[in-house]
N, C-alpha and C positions, 0 to 999 in steps of 0.2 A: 504493499500499499504506500502511494507516494502522497506528499501534501498538496500536489497540483491536483490529485484526484479529489481531495476533499475539497479544495477550493471549487473546483468545477462542479461538484455535487451541491455544496451549499448554494451556489449562485444559480443552479437551476431550480433548486426549491424556493430561493428568494423571488425570482421572476417567473416561476410556474411554466417555463415553456424551455425545451432544448434549442430551439431555433434561436429565441431570443438570448439565451445565455451564450450560444456560439457566437451570436454578433457582438455581445458586450465582452466575449472573452477573447475575439478576433481569431476565432477556430473555425475550421470546417466543421458543420453540423455532424457529418459521419464520422469525424475523427471524435469529436465529444460523445457521440454515442457510443462509440466503440470504448472509450475510457470507463463509461458507466457500465457498458456489459464486462468488462473486465474486474471492475470494483465489486459488482454484485456476485460475479463469478467466484472471487476471491473470499466473499463473506458468505458464498452458498445461500443468498436469501435476497429477495427482490425488494429494492429499496426505491423504485420508483412505479407508479401505475401511470400508463399512458391513456390518456381520455382524447375525446374529440377536441377539446377546449386547450388541450395541453398536457402537462403532467402534475401529479400530486404525489407526496411521499406515502409510502404504506405506512402500517403502524411501527415497523422496524424501520423504515427510513426516517420517521419523525424522531426517533429515539436517536438513530445515528446523526441525524442533522444537529441536535443538540450537542452532542460530544464532538463532532466535528467543528462546530462553532468555537467550542473551548479550546479544542487542540490547535485550531488558526490562531486564536488570541494568543495561545501562550507563544506559538511560534513567532508571531509579529513581536511578541515581548523580548524574546531570545534575541531576535535581529537588532531591535533597538538597543538592546545592552551591549552586543557585538560593536555597534557602531558608536555607543557612547565611550567604550573603551578606544579610544582612536589610536590608529597607528600614528607613530612618530618615527622621526629620524631624518637623514638627509640621503640623496641619491643622485649621484652624476650620471647624465645621459649626454652622449656624444652623437651629433647629427651632422651630416654634409650640409653645405650651404643649400643646395637644391632641396634636400630633404626638409631642411629646417623651414623653408619659406612655405611648406604646405602643412608639415606635421607640428612644426613648432610651438605656435599658440594653441591649436587645439588640444596638444598634450598638456600642455600648463593649465589650461581651463579645466580639463577633464581631472587632473591631479587636485587642483584646488577643490573641485567640487566632492571628490571621493574620499580624498584623504588630506584635509586641510591642515594638518599637523605635520605633514612631510614637507621637509625643503628640498626644493630642486635646484641642482647645480647644473645648468645648460652650458654644453660646449659646443660651439660650431667649428668645424675645421673639416679640411680635405680628408678623404677616406684613410690614405697612408698614414697621415698624423694620428687620427683617432684610433687606428689598430695600434700602434706604438702606445698611446696612452692607456689603451684596454690591456696590452701585455704589463704594461708598468702599475697595472692596478690604481691607476688614475682616475679610471672610469668605472662604474658598475656596469653599464650596457651602453649599445651604440649600434646605429643602423649602418651596415658596411656593405659594400659591393664586391670585394675580394677577400674572401675567406679562405684560411689555411686550415686545413682539416688535422693538422698536426698539432696546433695550438690547441691547449687545454680550456676551450670554449665551449659554452652551451649555444649552438647556432640553429635558429629556426627561420627556414624560409619566410619571408613575410610578403614580398609583392614582386612583380616585374614590371618595369617601365620601358615604354617603347622610347626610341632615340629619334631625334628629328635633324635635320639641316635648316639651322635658324640664322637668317640674316637680316639685314636692317632695310624698312622701307623709308629710309630717307631720301629726300630728293626725288628723282623721277625713277626709281628703281621699279621696273615693271613687276607684276604680280608673277610668283613663281609657280611650279606645280605643286600640287597637294602631296603629293607621294614621288619618291625618288630612290633609284638603287644605288647601292654603294658604288658600282662600276662607273656611275655618271658623275662621281665626285673626283675625277681625276683630274688633276690641275687646279681643282677649287681652293683657293688661299683659306686656310683654316686656321683658327685659334684655339687651342687646347690646352689642358693643364699639362703637366709634365708626366715622365711615366710612372712615378711610383704609386699613382693613385687610380683608383678602381676604373673610373671612367675612360682614363686614358688607355688602360689594358683592353677594356672593351671594344674601343674605337679601333685601336692597333689590330685586334685579331679580326674584326670585320674587315679592314682593309687587306689583310693578310688572305683572308679567305677568297677574295677577287683578284689576289695577286696584284695589288697596289700598294704605295706606299703614301700617305697623306702628305699634301703640300702645307707645309706650315709657314703660316703668315707670322704667328708669335706663339710663345707658350707662357702663359699667365697662371699662376697658380692661387688665384682669387677670383671667385666667381663675380663679385661686383665689379672688378675691374675689367675681367675678361667680357661681360655683357656691355660695359660702357664702351670698349673697344668696338664689338659687334655693331651697337647702337650707332657709333660714328662711321660705320662703313668701313672699318679697317680690316675687314674679314668677316666670314661665317664662322659657326661653330657646331659642332654635334652634341645635342645635349638632351635630357628628356624636358618633357613641356615643364616641369617645375622649375626649370632655369629662369622661365619668365613668370614665375609666380608672385614675386614681389613688386611686378609692375603692374599698377591698375589698368595702364593703358597698352599693355602688354601687345594685344592683338592689333592695335594700331601702329605700335613702333618696330614690330618684328612680323616677319614672314616664316611661316613653317611649313617645311614640307616633311612628311613622314617617311623615315627610312623603311623601304618596302620588303627588303630581305628578311626573311622569316626568322633568322638566328641573331639578328641584332636587337638585343634587349638588354636592360641593365637589371642584373638581378639584385633585389635589396634583400639583406637578411638581418635579423635580429639577433645579435650577438651580445654576450654576457658572460661575466665571470662563471665558474661553475656553481650550481645551485647550493653546494654546502658553503660556497664564500659570499654568499648573497644575504643581506639582511631581509628581514620580513618587509621592510620599506621597498627595497629594491626589488624584491620578488612581486610586491604589487605594483610597481612601476611598470614592471615587464609586461604584466597582463594589460594594464591600462593603454600602453602603448601600442601593443597589438589590436586592442580594441577601438582605439582612434584610426589606425590605419584601414581597419575593415570599414569603419564608418565613412571615411573619407572616400575610399574607393566604390562602396556600395552607394554614395550619396552622389557620384559623380562629379565630386570636387577635386579628385586627383587625376586630372585629364591623362589618357594614355598609361594607364596603370591598371592590371588586373591582379588578384590576389594569387598568391602561388596555390599549387594544389593542397599542399599541407595545412593551408590556412582557411580554406572554403569551408 
């Protein structure tokens, strides 16, 4: 017997209808009916009597209804007691600039709502630098793009991002294609981060698959400076959509063409110290971060991203 079955049963009795209860609980009516059939089967007695006007509790159902209400009140009291014993402590979280532009504020808002006594230490840096900080125990968790399975980390696939060729719309630059193949980037002047960072490894691998080398206009290890250079027409870049996430007018300032090659994706992994090294606050923050990513992708607010199959 599960608490949710008690909640379902109590709501059916209160509303006098399985269909109205299903609507109120945001469930499919057939699923709610199956749950009630399982509950009656487990108790080996009929709890609800179906009539032309709805449902009413049987004598056994009425007795069960009173006890179910009491059990749910006790469960709610236990939940409140757990919330009152608030989790506290500090958690250090590392995000790459592109990731931070989409995930940073939602994570801070969610942590404040769920765990107001936990202090967040947010670090924004390129993936290679964050990896070094995680290895040095200067971070509890980070979203990284290039993970080494030999490291003693806990690694959970989080999401995949499409990559785009991003250029400036300044001046009279004509509108480009909405999709482009890696092979078409031959000779295109690019501004990219340097080698040790996760995105550069992904881009270099994509060029290698089509037997090309990128034509570098500049290498810049700062997203803000890199995007300023692109905005001023000094070259294009290959980045996920999140690179323009901090520009309210990004769609007007930049033109994006999705890289059409199927293997050109940036893998985002949620990495942390091993579970036995994490504090309860850090374990809670890891769950909240994954929840935030799911909500952002599911709500269409992380463009070009889809959840990894482990996280669906």
